[in-house]
C-alpha positions in Angstrom: 209.7 174.1 107.1 207.1 175.9 105.3 206.9 175.8 101.3 204.2 177.9 100.6 202.0 177.0 97.4 203.0 179.0 94.5 199.3 179.1 93.2 196.1 181.4 94.6 194.7 179.0 96.9 191.9 177.6 96.1 190.6 176.2 99.9 192.2 177.6 102.2 192.6 176.9 106.2 194.0 179.4 108.7 193.6 177.9 112.4 191.4 175.5 112.2 190.4 173.9 115.8 187.9 171.0 116.6 186.9 169.7 119.9 184.2 167.4 121.7 182.6 167.8 124.8 184.9 165.5 127.9 183.3 162.6 128.7 181.2 162.9 132.7 182.1 166.6 132.8 185.7 166.6 132.2 187.5 169.0 129.5 186.5 169.4 126.1 189.1 167.2 123.7 190.1 169.1 120.8 190.9 166.6 117.9 192.2 169.4 115.8 194.1 171.9 116.7 195.0 175.0 114.9 195.3 173.0 111.6 196.8 175.5 108.7 196.8 174.2 105.5 195.8 175.3 100.9 195.3 174.0 98.5 195.6 175.5 94.6 193.9 174.7 91.7 195.5 172.0 89.7 197.8 170.9 92.9 197.8 167.5 94.7 198.5 168.3 98.5 198.8 165.6 100.7 197.7 164.8 104.9 200.0 162.0 106.1 200.1 160.7 109.7 198.8 158.2 112.2 195.6 157.2 112.5 194.2 159.3 115.3 195.9 162.5 113.5 192.9 164.4 112.9 193.3 164.2 109.2 189.8 162.5 108.0 188.6 165.2 111.1 189.7 168.1 108.8 188.7 166.5 106.0 184.8 167.1 106.9 185.5 170.0 108.8 186.1 171.1 105.4 183.3 169.5 103.5 180.6 170.5 106.7 180.2 166.8 107.4 181.0 167.3 111.1 178.7 165.5 114.0 176.7 167.9 116.1 178.6 167.3 119.0 181.3 168.9 117.5 182.6 172.6 118.2 184.6 174.5 115.9 186.2 177.3 114.8 188.8 178.4 112.1 190.5 182.5 111.9 189.9 181.3 108.1 188.2 178.8 106.2 187.4 179.6 102.8 186.7 177.8 99.5 187.3 180.0 95.9 187.0 183.1 98.7 183.6 182.0 100.0 183.6 181.3 103.6 182.2 177.9 104.3 181.6 179.1 108.2 178.6 181.3 107.1 176.9 178.7 105.1 173.0 177.6 105.3 172.3 174.4 105.5 171.1 174.9 101.7 174.7 176.8 100.8 176.0 173.7 101.3 173.8 171.4 99.3 174.3 173.6 96.4 178.3 173.4 97.5 178.7 169.9 97.9 179.1 167.4 94.7 178.7 170.5 92.0 182.2 172.2 93.5 183.5 170.4 96.5 183.4 167.0 96.3 185.0 164.0 99.0 185.8 160.2 98.2 185.6 158.4 101.4 187.7 155.7 103.0 186.0 152.1 101.8 183.5 152.1 99.1 182.1 149.0 101.6 180.7 151.3 103.6 180.0 154.4 101.4 178.2 153.0 98.7 174.0 151.4 99.8 174.2 148.2 99.6 170.5 147.5 98.4 170.7 149.7 95.8 172.3 148.6 92.2 174.9 151.2 91.4 173.6 152.5 88.4 170.6 153.9 91.0 173.0 155.3 93.3 175.0 157.7 90.8 172.0 158.7 88.5 170.6 160.0 92.6 174.3 161.6 93.2 173.7 163.4 90.0 170.1 164.4 90.2 170.8 165.3 94.0 173.6 167.7 93.0 172.1 169.1 89.6 167.9 168.7 90.2 167.2 169.7 86.0 168.6 167.0 85.3 165.9 164.7 83.6 166.2 160.8 84.7 168.0 159.4 80.7 170.3 162.3 80.8 171.3 161.9 84.4 172.2 157.8 82.8 174.1 159.4 80.2 176.1 161.3 82.1 176.4 158.6 84.8 177.7 155.7 81.8 179.8 158.9 81.2 181.8 159.0 84.7 182.0 155.5 85.4 183.2 155.2 81.9 186.0 158.1 82.9 187.5 156.0 85.6 188.2 153.3 83.3 185.5 150.5 84.2 184.9 148.2 82.0 181.8 146.4 80.7 180.1 149.8 82.3 176.9 148.6 81.5 177.3 145.7 83.9 178.7 147.5 86.8 176.0 149.7 86.2 173.4 146.4 86.5 175.5 145.3 89.4 174.8 145.6 93.2 178.1 147.1 95.3 179.1 143.5 97.1 179.1 142.4 93.7 182.1 144.3 92.8 185.9 144.2 93.8 187.8 147.0 95.9 188.9 148.7 93.3 185.6 148.4 90.8 184.0 150.2 94.3 186.3 153.0 94.6 186.2 154.0 91.1 182.5 154.1 91.0 182.8 156.1 94.4 185.4 158.8 92.5 183.2 158.8 89.0 179.8 159.5 91.5 182.3 162.3 93.2 183.9 164.0 89.9 180.6 163.3 87.6 179.7 167.7 87.9 183.3 168.4 87.2 184.5 169.5 91.1 186.5 172.1 91.6 188.6 169.9 94.7 188.2 166.4 95.2 189.0 165.2 99.0 190.2 161.7 98.7 190.4 159.9 102.0 192.7 156.7 101.8 191.3 156.3 98.4 194.0 153.6 98.2 194.6 152.0 101.3 192.6 149.0 100.7 193.5 148.0 96.8 196.2 145.6 96.2 199.0 147.7 93.8 198.0 147.2 90.3 194.6 148.3 91.2 196.7 151.5 93.5 198.6 152.4 90.8 195.4 152.3 88.5 193.2 154.6 90.5 196.3 157.0 91.6 196.6 157.3 87.6 192.7 158.3 87.2 193.2 160.9 90.3 196.3 162.3 88.0 194.1 162.4 85.1 191.4 164.4 86.5 193.6 166.6 87.8 195.6 167.5 84.8 192.5 167.7 82.3 190.0 169.5 84.6 192.5 172.1 87.4 191.1 170.1 89.7 192.4 170.9 93.4 193.3 167.4 95.2 193.3 167.2 98.9 194.8 163.1 99.6 194.4 161.6 102.8 196.7 158.7 102.9 199.3 156.7 105.4 201.5 156.1 102.4 204.9 157.9 102.3 206.5 156.5 99.9 203.7 157.2 97.6 202.2 160.9 98.4 206.1 161.2 97.7 205.9 160.4 94.2 201.9 161.0 93.9 201.6 164.7 95.2 202.9 168.0 94.7 203.2 169.3 98.9 202.7 166.8 101.9 201.3 168.2 106.0 202.2 166.2 108.4 199.7 166.1 111.1 200.6 165.2 114.8 197.9 164.9 117.8 195.6 167.1 115.9 198.2 169.6 114.6 200.3 169.7 111.5 204.1 170.0 112.2 205.5 170.2 109.2 204.7 171.1 105.3 207.1 170.1 102.3 207.4 169.6 99.0 206.5 166.0 98.5 209.7 165.7 96.5 211.8 167.0 99.9 210.4 164.8 102.2 213.3 162.5 102.4 215.0 165.3 103.9 212.1 166.1 106.5 213.5 168.1 109.7 210.7 167.3 112.3 211.3 164.5 113.8 208.0 163.1 114.0 207.9 162.8 110.4 212.2 161.6 110.2 210.8 158.9 112.6 207.8 158.0 110.5 210.2 157.2 107.8 212.5 155.5 109.5 209.8 153.0 110.4 209.2 152.0 107.0 210.1 148.5 106.3 213.2 147.5 104.3 212.3 147.1 100.7 215.7 144.9 100.3 214.3 142.7 102.9 216.9 143.4 106.0 216.5 141.2 109.2 217.1 144.0 111.6 214.2 144.9 113.5 212.1 148.3 112.6 212.9 151.1 114.5 209.6 152.4 116.6 208.8 156.0 117.4 209.2 157.3 120.1 206.2 160.2 120.7 207.9 163.2 123.0 204.9 164.9 124.7 207.2 168.4 123.5 205.6 167.6 119.9 202.0 168.0 121.7 202.6 172.2 120.8 205.9 172.6 118.8 208.8 170.8 117.1 211.3 169.5 119.6 213.7 166.8 119.3 212.9 162.7 119.4 214.9 159.4 119.5 214.3 156.1 118.1 215.0 152.5 119.4 
C-alpha cells in the first residue's frame, strides 16, 4: 500500500542500495536494499522498523556521511532537484547545516565533552557561514537555544555537556542543526532516551519548526504510536527494504504482515496479563510482501 506525497518532493530517493565488503572474501553485505522514499516541504515522514533494519544508514547516505568501506548507488538521490551523488566534498560542506541537517540519536555522543555549549554552537554556525563574526554567531546561538525553549539560555551556553540533562542536550543538538534554517531536518531517534514529558516538549519544538519554517522532517523512530500521531506518512523498513509506505493516520490498518506484527507486539496500555505476541520473521519478507504468523 503506497500513498504518494501530494506535494512536490524536497528529498527524492529511488532505489538506494548500500553494501559493505564481506569478511574474509565473503559476498558483500547488503544493508540497504532498494529503498525509495520522498519528503515534501512541510511534511513529516517517519522511517520505522527494528534495530538493524537500515533506518540510520539510509539517513547517513542522504547526508553523505557513509563510512569509507561502504559502497552505495541509487537510481535517484536528489535534494531540491540537486543530485547528491554528484556532489564534491566542497559542495557537501556548503549543503550540510545550511540546507540539510541531521540530529543524531544521543546528545551524549554528539556533543564534544571537553567544549562548553556556547563554543560548540558558535563553531557550528561559523563553519556553515564563515562570514559570521564571533559576536554575530553568539547572538544567533542565543536565539537558536531560546527557540527550542531552553530556560536560562546564558547558563546553558556556559555549561559543559555533562551538566545537561538528556532533554537539554537533545534541545542543544536541535538548536545547532536548525540555527541556519535548513530546508530538511533528519532526526534520528530524537526522543528515544527521554521521559514522556520531555519527549512531548521535543516533539512540540520539531512540530513548531516544521509549521513555522515549512521545513521537511525525516523522523527515525521505533515508537509506532508516537509516529502515528505526529507524522504525515510512515515508511516501514525490514532487512534494509521499505516493505510498506502509508499515511500515518492509517498505521493501525497496515496491510503488510511485518507491520501488523510490530503493532501486535506493542504492550497493552490496559495492562493485560497475557504474554506479548512474538513476531516470527518470514524469510519471504526479504524480497517481497508475504504472510507471517504470531505466536
